[in-house]
C-alpha positions, 0 to 999 in steps of 0.5 A: 398228901404227907411229906416225910417231915409232917409224917414224921411228926405223927411218928414222933407223936405216937412213938416218939419223943413228943410226950403224950401231955404235949399240945403243941411241938415243932419237929425240926429237921436239920440235914442238908436242908432245913424243915420243920412240921408244926403240931397244934392241939396234937394235930399236924398243921400242914397250912392252906396250900401244905407248905406250913413248916417250911422255915429254912427260908426264915431270915437270920443274922449271922456275924453281921451279915443277913442269911437264910436259916437253912444258909446258917444252920443246916449241913450245907450252910455249914459246909459252905462257911467252912469252905469260904472262910478256912478253905476247907472242903469237909464232906457232912459225915466229916463235919460232924466227926470233926466236931465230935473229935473237938476240931477247933474250927469246925467245933467253934462254928457248929456251936455258934450255929447251934446258938442261932438255931436256938434263937430261932426256936426261942422266937418261934416258941415266943410266937407259937407257944411250942410245948417241946422241939423235936430235932431230927437229922444230922444234927443229932449226931452233934450230941449233947453239947450242941443240944445243950447250946440249943437249950440254953438260948431256947430257956430265954423264952418265957414258956419253958419249952424243951428241945430233944432230939428224935428218938426214932431216927430215921424211921420216924416217917415210916412210923408216921405213915404207918400210923396215919395209914391205920387212921385212914383205913379205920376212918373207912371201914367204921 
């Protein structure tokens, strides 16, 4: 059984932004929540019970307070923080829109979360030696500046890991499912 992120990782390997020469990668999906798919030796790693890659529950320090990675860097985490700190109730689309328009409050907060994300990815990269990190989900809509902040933290790793946005956007899981079905069919026929 494959979940949508694991299928997305297969899609990214076959038709997306994970290079053919890349052995180890992380697909990080940032949306309402945060999840991941781990790729080792060009194979998606599911773990013993199929839950490998559930990284949203990692512990992070943000403004001196302990949170989950999901609680800081997901869109719901950003929304809750902005709502509590500034008494503002933006929709997820408004957060992205206000960020791209340069709204000072939203722009500052989202960039702080990008820095947290980069630090988490740097630590994961040091431990698991990812060649690339592919970011998918709503975070892609934050654009180049957000990715540059993530990369600047990731550059503190000794591994030279590169962060990229998904080239397949919402189609990666469908492409991955088609690839997986083709592999399964080929295996049963031959």
